[in-house]
Backbone atoms as SQL, in Angstrom:
CREATE TABLE atoms (id INTEGER PRIMARY KEY, chain TEXT, resi INTEGER, resn TEXT, atom TEXT, x REAL, y REAL, z REAL);
INSERT INTO atoms VALUES
  (1, 'A', 1, 'UNK', 'N', 167.327, 233.508, 237.704),
  (2, 'A', 1, 'UNK', 'CA', 166.434, 234.637, 237.481),
  (3, 'A', 1, 'UNK', 'C', 167.202, 235.812, 236.885),
  (4, 'A', 2, 'UNK', 'N', 166.526, 236.554, 236.050),
  (5, 'A', 2, 'UNK', 'CA', 167.090, 237.743, 235.423),
  (6, 'A', 2, 'UNK', 'C', 166.330, 238.965, 235.928),
  (7, 'A', 3, 'UNK', 'N', 167.071, 239.974, 236.367),
  (8, 'A', 3, 'UNK', 'CA', 166.473, 241.233, 236.811),
  (9, 'A', 3, 'UNK', 'C', 166.578, 242.256, 235.702),
  (10, 'A', 4, 'UNK', 'N', 165.536, 243.062, 235.553),
  (11, 'A', 4, 'UNK', 'CA', 165.556, 244.147, 234.569),
  (12, 'A', 4, 'UNK', 'C', 164.851, 245.359, 235.158),
  (13, 'A', 5, 'UNK', 'N', 165.290, 246.524, 234.717),
  (14, 'A', 5, 'UNK', 'CA', 164.694, 247.784, 235.131),
  (15, 'A', 5, 'UNK', 'C', 164.207, 248.491, 233.880),
  (16, 'A', 6, 'UNK', 'N', 162.939, 248.871, 233.887),
  (17, 'A', 6, 'UNK', 'CA', 162.344, 249.526, 232.730),
  (18, 'A', 6, 'UNK', 'C', 161.975, 250.947, 233.126),
  (19, 'A', 7, 'UNK', 'N', 162.561, 251.914, 232.427),
  (20, 'A', 7, 'UNK', 'CA', 162.191, 253.307, 232.612),
  (21, 'A', 7, 'UNK', 'C', 161.095, 253.597, 231.592),
  (22, 'A', 8, 'UNK', 'N', 160.052, 254.235, 232.060),
  (23, 'A', 8, 'UNK', 'CA', 158.856, 254.366, 231.240),
  (24, 'A', 8, 'UNK', 'C', 158.404, 255.820, 231.198),
  (25, 'A', 9, 'UNK', 'N', 157.958, 256.251, 230.037),
  (26, 'A', 9, 'UNK', 'CA', 157.328, 257.559, 229.873),
  (27, 'A', 9, 'UNK', 'C', 155.893, 257.339, 229.424),
  (28, 'A', 10, 'UNK', 'N', 154.991, 258.163, 229.977),
  (29, 'A', 10, 'UNK', 'CA', 153.579, 257.994, 229.648),
  (30, 'A', 10, 'UNK', 'C', 152.935, 259.365, 229.412),
  (31, 'A', 11, 'UNK', 'N', 151.693, 259.322, 228.976),
  (32, 'A', 11, 'UNK', 'CA', 150.954, 260.565, 228.770),
  (33, 'A', 11, 'UNK', 'C', 150.637, 261.190, 230.128),
  (34, 'A', 12, 'UNK', 'N', 150.610, 262.493, 230.170),
  (35, 'A', 12, 'UNK', 'CA', 150.354, 263.243, 231.388),
  (36, 'A', 12, 'UNK', 'C', 149.025, 262.820, 232.009),
  (37, 'A', 13, 'UNK', 'N', 149.056, 262.492, 233.292),
  (38, 'A', 13, 'UNK', 'CA', 147.846, 262.108, 234.010),
  (39, 'A', 13, 'UNK', 'C', 147.523, 260.626, 233.983),
  (40, 'A', 14, 'UNK', 'N', 148.293, 259.842, 233.235),
  (41, 'A', 14, 'UNK', 'CA', 148.010, 258.411, 233.106),
  (42, 'A', 14, 'UNK', 'C', 148.785, 257.558, 234.108),
  (43, 'A', 15, 'UNK', 'N', 149.578, 258.187, 234.945),
  (44, 'A', 15, 'UNK', 'CA', 150.492, 257.456, 235.826),
  (45, 'A', 15, 'UNK', 'C', 149.771, 256.443, 236.721),
  (46, 'A', 16, 'UNK', 'N', 148.723, 256.854, 237.400),
  (47, 'A', 16, 'UNK', 'CA', 148.044, 255.962, 238.348),
  (48, 'A', 16, 'UNK', 'C', 147.505, 254.704, 237.680),
  (49, 'A', 17, 'UNK', 'N', 146.836, 254.870, 236.553),
  (50, 'A', 17, 'UNK', 'CA', 146.262, 253.707, 235.857),
  (51, 'A', 17, 'UNK', 'C', 147.355, 252.779, 235.340),
  (52, 'A', 18, 'UNK', 'N', 148.438, 253.342, 234.863),
  (53, 'A', 18, 'UNK', 'CA', 149.540, 252.516, 234.373),
  (54, 'A', 18, 'UNK', 'C', 150.182, 251.753, 235.523),
  (55, 'A', 19, 'UNK', 'N', 150.383, 252.409, 236.649),
  (56, 'A', 19, 'UNK', 'CA', 150.965, 251.731, 237.810),
  (57, 'A', 19, 'UNK', 'C', 150.070, 250.575, 238.253),
  (58, 'A', 20, 'UNK', 'N', 148.770, 250.797, 238.290),
  (59, 'A', 20, 'UNK', 'CA', 147.831, 249.724, 238.648),
  (60, 'A', 20, 'UNK', 'C', 147.957, 248.542, 237.686),
  (61, 'A', 21, 'UNK', 'N', 148.028, 248.831, 236.395),
  (62, 'A', 21, 'UNK', 'CA', 148.145, 247.761, 235.393),
  (63, 'A', 21, 'UNK', 'C', 149.475, 247.031, 235.517),
  (64, 'A', 22, 'UNK', 'N', 150.547, 247.768, 235.778),
  (65, 'A', 22, 'UNK', 'CA', 151.866, 247.146, 235.912),
  (66, 'A', 22, 'UNK', 'C', 151.908, 246.198, 237.116),
  (67, 'A', 23, 'UNK', 'N', 151.272, 246.586, 238.206),
  (68, 'A', 23, 'UNK', 'CA', 151.271, 245.753, 239.406),
  (69, 'A', 23, 'UNK', 'C', 150.539, 244.428, 239.202),
  (70, 'A', 24, 'UNK', 'N', 149.722, 244.345, 238.167),
  (71, 'A', 24, 'UNK', 'CA', 149.009, 243.104, 237.862),
  (72, 'A', 24, 'UNK', 'C', 149.879, 242.107, 237.088),
  (73, 'A', 25, 'UNK', 'N', 150.996, 242.552, 236.554),
  (74, 'A', 25, 'UNK', 'CA', 151.905, 241.660, 235.820),
  (75, 'A', 25, 'UNK', 'C', 152.715, 240.876, 236.839),
  (76, 'A', 26, 'UNK', 'N', 152.641, 239.567, 236.757),
  (77, 'A', 26, 'UNK', 'CA', 153.250, 238.680, 237.751),
  (78, 'A', 26, 'UNK', 'C', 154.733, 238.952, 237.989),
  (79, 'A', 27, 'UNK', 'N', 155.485, 239.249, 236.954),
  (80, 'A', 27, 'UNK', 'CA', 156.934, 239.411, 237.059),
  (81, 'A', 27, 'UNK', 'C', 157.363, 240.789, 237.565),
  (82, 'A', 28, 'UNK', 'N', 156.446, 241.715, 237.709),
  (83, 'A', 28, 'UNK', 'CA', 156.766, 243.041, 238.229),
  (84, 'A', 28, 'UNK', 'C', 156.949, 242.934, 239.743),
  (85, 'A', 29, 'UNK', 'N', 158.141, 243.283, 240.211),
  (86, 'A', 29, 'UNK', 'CA', 158.412, 243.210, 241.657),
  (87, 'A', 29, 'UNK', 'C', 158.339, 244.572, 242.329),
  (88, 'A', 30, 'UNK', 'N', 158.458, 245.642, 241.546),
  (89, 'A', 30, 'UNK', 'CA', 158.351, 246.979, 242.110),
  (90, 'A', 30, 'UNK', 'C', 158.056, 247.968, 240.990),
  (91, 'A', 31, 'UNK', 'N', 157.312, 249.003, 241.321),
  (92, 'A', 31, 'UNK', 'CA', 157.034, 250.075, 240.368),
  (93, 'A', 31, 'UNK', 'C', 156.846, 251.360, 241.157),
  (94, 'A', 32, 'UNK', 'N', 157.460, 252.434, 240.673),
  (95, 'A', 32, 'UNK', 'CA', 157.327, 253.705, 241.369),
  (96, 'A', 32, 'UNK', 'C', 157.524, 254.863, 240.399),
  (97, 'A', 33, 'UNK', 'N', 156.890, 255.999, 240.732),
  (98, 'A', 33, 'UNK', 'CA', 157.052, 257.210, 239.931),
  (99, 'A', 33, 'UNK', 'C', 158.411, 257.820, 240.203),
  (100, 'A', 34, 'UNK', 'N', 158.948, 258.503, 239.195),
  (101, 'A', 34, 'UNK', 'CA', 160.240, 259.158, 239.328),
  (102, 'A', 34, 'UNK', 'C', 160.136, 260.605, 238.855),
  (103, 'A', 35, 'UNK', 'N', 161.128, 261.372, 239.218),
  (104, 'A', 35, 'UNK', 'CA', 161.229, 262.761, 238.763),
  (105, 'A', 35, 'UNK', 'C', 162.491, 262.845, 237.920),
  (106, 'A', 36, 'UNK', 'N', 162.368, 263.379, 236.729),
  (107, 'A', 36, 'UNK', 'CA', 163.520, 263.487, 235.844),
  (108, 'A', 36, 'UNK', 'C', 163.144, 263.112, 234.425),
  (109, 'A', 37, 'UNK', 'N', 164.043, 262.443, 233.757),
  (110, 'A', 37, 'UNK', 'CA', 163.869, 262.101, 232.346),
  (111, 'A', 37, 'UNK', 'C', 162.707, 261.141, 232.102),
  (112, 'A', 38, 'UNK', 'N', 162.439, 260.260, 233.068),
  (113, 'A', 38, 'UNK', 'CA', 161.391, 259.248, 232.922),
  (114, 'A', 38, 'UNK', 'C', 160.311, 259.452, 233.974),
  (115, 'A', 39, 'UNK', 'N', 159.108, 258.981, 233.660),
  (116, 'A', 39, 'UNK', 'CA', 157.971, 259.150, 234.562),
  (117, 'A', 39, 'UNK', 'C', 157.910, 258.093, 235.662),
  (118, 'A', 40, 'UNK', 'N', 158.398, 256.897, 235.352),
  (119, 'A', 40, 'UNK', 'CA', 158.376, 255.838, 236.355),
  (120, 'A', 40, 'UNK', 'C', 159.410, 254.776, 236.037),
  (121, 'A', 41, 'UNK', 'N', 159.674, 253.943, 237.053),
  (122, 'A', 41, 'UNK', 'CA', 160.616, 252.846, 236.897),
  (123, 'A', 41, 'UNK', 'C', 159.928, 251.559, 237.360),
  (124, 'A', 42, 'UNK', 'N', 160.192, 250.495, 236.625),
  (125, 'A', 42, 'UNK', 'CA', 159.601, 249.193, 236.911),
  (126, 'A', 42, 'UNK', 'C', 160.730, 248.187, 237.068),
  (127, 'A', 43, 'UNK', 'N', 160.651, 247.362, 238.107),
  (128, 'A', 43, 'UNK', 'CA', 161.618, 246.273, 238.264),
  (129, 'A', 43, 'UNK', 'C', 160.911, 244.965, 237.923),
  (130, 'A', 44, 'UNK', 'N', 161.545, 244.192, 237.038),
  (131, 'A', 44, 'UNK', 'CA', 161.024, 242.882, 236.635),
  (132, 'A', 44, 'UNK', 'C', 161.987, 241.800, 237.046),
  (133, 'A', 45, 'UNK', 'N', 161.448, 240.636, 237.363),
  (134, 'A', 45, 'UNK', 'CA', 162.255, 239.430, 237.547),
  (135, 'A', 45, 'UNK', 'C', 161.606, 238.335, 236.729),
  (136, 'A', 46, 'UNK', 'N', 162.388, 237.734, 235.839),
  (137, 'A', 46, 'UNK', 'CA', 161.879, 236.643, 235.005),
  (138, 'A', 46, 'UNK', 'C', 162.977, 235.604, 234.844),
  (139, 'A', 47, 'UNK', 'N', 162.601, 234.463, 234.276),
  (140, 'A', 47, 'UNK', 'CA', 163.549, 233.352, 234.194),
  (141, 'A', 47, 'UNK', 'C', 164.718, 233.592, 233.249),
  (142, 'A', 48, 'UNK', 'N', 164.531, 234.453, 232.227),
  (143, 'A', 48, 'UNK', 'CA', 165.634, 234.697, 231.292),
  (144, 'A', 48, 'UNK', 'C', 165.384, 235.978, 230.487),
  (145, 'A', 49, 'UNK', 'N', 166.385, 236.325, 229.671),
  (146, 'A', 49, 'UNK', 'CA', 166.314, 237.525, 228.840),
  (147, 'A', 49, 'UNK', 'C', 165.112, 237.499, 227.903),
  (148, 'A', 50, 'UNK', 'N', 164.837, 236.364, 227.303),
  (149, 'A', 50, 'UNK', 'CA', 163.723, 236.267, 226.345),
  (150, 'A', 50, 'UNK', 'C', 162.388, 236.577, 227.011),
  (151, 'A', 51, 'UNK', 'N', 162.205, 236.104, 228.228),
  (152, 'A', 51, 'UNK', 'CA', 160.960, 236.369, 228.956),
  (153, 'A', 51, 'UNK', 'C', 160.847, 237.855, 229.290),
  (154, 'A', 52, 'UNK', 'N', 161.948, 238.482, 229.661),
  (155, 'A', 52, 'UNK', 'CA', 161.955, 239.933, 229.917),
  (156, 'A', 52, 'UNK', 'C', 161.521, 240.667, 228.653),
  (157, 'A', 53, 'UNK', 'N', 162.130, 240.309, 227.546),
  (158, 'A', 53, 'UNK', 'CA', 161.799, 240.956, 226.264),
  (159, 'A', 53, 'UNK', 'C', 160.318, 240.781, 225.917),
  (160, 'A', 54, 'UNK', 'N', 159.809, 239.601, 226.153),
  (161, 'A', 54, 'UNK', 'CA', 158.403, 239.316, 225.877),
  (162, 'A', 54, 'UNK', 'C', 157.478, 240.179, 226.743),
  (163, 'A', 55, 'UNK', 'N', 157.772, 240.281, 228.018),
  (164, 'A', 55, 'UNK', 'CA', 156.939, 241.070, 228.935),
  (165, 'A', 55, 'UNK', 'C', 156.963, 242.547, 228.547),
  (166, 'A', 56, 'UNK', 'N', 158.149, 243.068, 228.249),
  (167, 'A', 56, 'UNK', 'CA', 158.260, 244.478, 227.868),
  (168, 'A', 56, 'UNK', 'C', 157.516, 244.729, 226.556),
  (169, 'A', 57, 'UNK', 'N', 157.720, 243.864, 225.563),
  (170, 'A', 57, 'UNK', 'CA', 157.121, 244.071, 224.244),
  (171, 'A', 57, 'UNK', 'C', 155.613, 243.864, 224.231),
  (172, 'A', 58, 'UNK', 'N', 155.135, 242.836, 224.896),
  (173, 'A', 58, 'UNK', 'CA', 153.730, 242.458, 224.774),
  (174, 'A', 58, 'UNK', 'C', 152.854, 242.906, 225.933),
  (175, 'A', 59, 'UNK', 'N', 153.439, 243.212, 227.072),
  (176, 'A', 59, 'UNK', 'CA', 152.620, 243.618, 228.214),
  (177, 'A', 59, 'UNK', 'C', 152.787, 245.093, 228.563),
  (178, 'A', 60, 'UNK', 'N', 154.009, 245.568, 228.616),
  (179, 'A', 60, 'UNK', 'CA', 154.241, 246.940, 229.077),
  (180, 'A', 60, 'UNK', 'C', 154.080, 247.953, 227.947),
  (181, 'A', 61, 'UNK', 'N', 154.754, 247.746, 226.823),
  (182, 'A', 61, 'UNK', 'CA', 154.690, 248.720, 225.732),
  (183, 'A', 61, 'UNK', 'C', 153.293, 248.838, 225.130),
  (184, 'A', 62, 'UNK', 'N', 152.461, 247.830, 225.292),
  (185, 'A', 62, 'UNK', 'CA', 151.119, 247.860, 224.708),
  (186, 'A', 62, 'UNK', 'C', 150.069, 248.431, 225.658),
  (187, 'A', 63, 'UNK', 'N', 150.473, 248.822, 226.870),
  (188, 'A', 63, 'UNK', 'CA', 149.521, 249.456, 227.773),
  (189, 'A', 63, 'UNK', 'C', 149.085, 250.796, 227.191),
  (190, 'A', 64, 'UNK', 'N', 147.796, 251.124, 227.309),
  (191, 'A', 64, 'UNK', 'CA', 147.332, 252.421, 226.817),
  (192, 'A', 64, 'UNK', 'C', 148.081, 253.565, 227.500),
  (193, 'A', 65, 'UNK', 'N', 148.428, 254.565, 226.721),
  (194, 'A', 65, 'UNK', 'CA', 149.067, 255.810, 227.177),
  (195, 'A', 65, 'UNK', 'C', 150.536, 255.661, 227.560),
  (196, 'A', 66, 'UNK', 'N', 151.135, 254.510, 227.298),
  (197, 'A', 66, 'UNK', 'CA', 152.587, 254.379, 227.461),
  (198, 'A', 66, 'UNK', 'C', 153.216, 254.925, 226.184),
  (199, 'A', 67, 'UNK', 'N', 154.096, 255.918, 226.328),
  (200, 'A', 67, 'UNK', 'CA', 154.719, 256.540, 225.152),
  (201, 'A', 67, 'UNK', 'C', 156.039, 255.886, 224.776),
  (202, 'A', 68, 'UNK', 'N', 156.856, 255.524, 225.777),
  (203, 'A', 68, 'UNK', 'CA', 158.155, 254.931, 225.466),
  (204, 'A', 68, 'UNK', 'C', 158.682, 254.159, 226.675),
  (205, 'A', 69, 'UNK', 'N', 159.598, 253.233, 226.389),
  (206, 'A', 69, 'UNK', 'CA', 160.270, 252.478, 227.442),
  (207, 'A', 69, 'UNK', 'C', 161.747, 252.393, 227.109),
  (208, 'A', 70, 'UNK', 'N', 162.531, 252.210, 228.162),
  (209, 'A', 70, 'UNK', 'CA', 163.964, 251.965, 228.008),
  (210, 'A', 70, 'UNK', 'C', 164.304, 250.884, 229.028),
  (211, 'A', 71, 'UNK', 'N', 164.943, 249.815, 228.575),
  (212, 'A', 71, 'UNK', 'CA', 165.187, 248.663, 229.426),
  (213, 'A', 71, 'UNK', 'C', 166.658, 248.484, 229.735),
  (214, 'A', 72, 'UNK', 'N', 166.945, 248.249, 231.010),
  (215, 'A', 72, 'UNK', 'CA', 168.289, 247.881, 231.466),
  (216, 'A', 72, 'UNK', 'C', 168.187, 246.500, 232.077),
  (217, 'A', 73, 'UNK', 'N', 169.045, 245.584, 231.642),
  (218, 'A', 73, 'UNK', 'CA', 169.061, 244.229, 232.182),
  (219, 'A', 73, 'UNK', 'C', 170.297, 244.068, 233.036),
  (220, 'A', 74, 'UNK', 'N', 170.077, 243.602, 234.243),
  (221, 'A', 74, 'UNK', 'CA', 171.183, 243.419, 235.182),
  (222, 'A', 74, 'UNK', 'C', 172.103, 242.323, 234.673),
  (223, 'A', 75, 'UNK', 'N', 173.383, 242.643, 234.642),
  (224, 'A', 75, 'UNK', 'CA', 174.400, 241.685, 234.185),
  (225, 'A', 75, 'UNK', 'C', 174.715, 240.708, 235.316),
  (226, 'A', 76, 'UNK', 'N', 174.659, 239.423, 235.025),
  (227, 'A', 76, 'UNK', 'CA', 175.007, 238.411, 236.017),
  (228, 'A', 76, 'UNK', 'C', 176.528, 238.278, 236.089),
  (229, 'A', 77, 'UNK', 'N', 177.032, 238.166, 237.281),
  (230, 'A', 77, 'UNK', 'CA', 178.488, 238.016, 237.467),
  (231, 'A', 77, 'UNK', 'C', 178.891, 236.563, 237.407);
């Protein structure tokens, strides 16, 4: 399994609806609002890097009112 953390920025007031939509994605294991540079953080677990990329590109970035994402992939030791 590959773990990834996605920092997400969205339009003001859209946080609740985006969190609800993110929780419906099977690979999302946690999602929470943050204070600082990003509006929220999402933890994903998928079988490999390609699946992470697919979920971010086709499921998360295409959600209405999502302005930007930044992805960190956990390095396996």
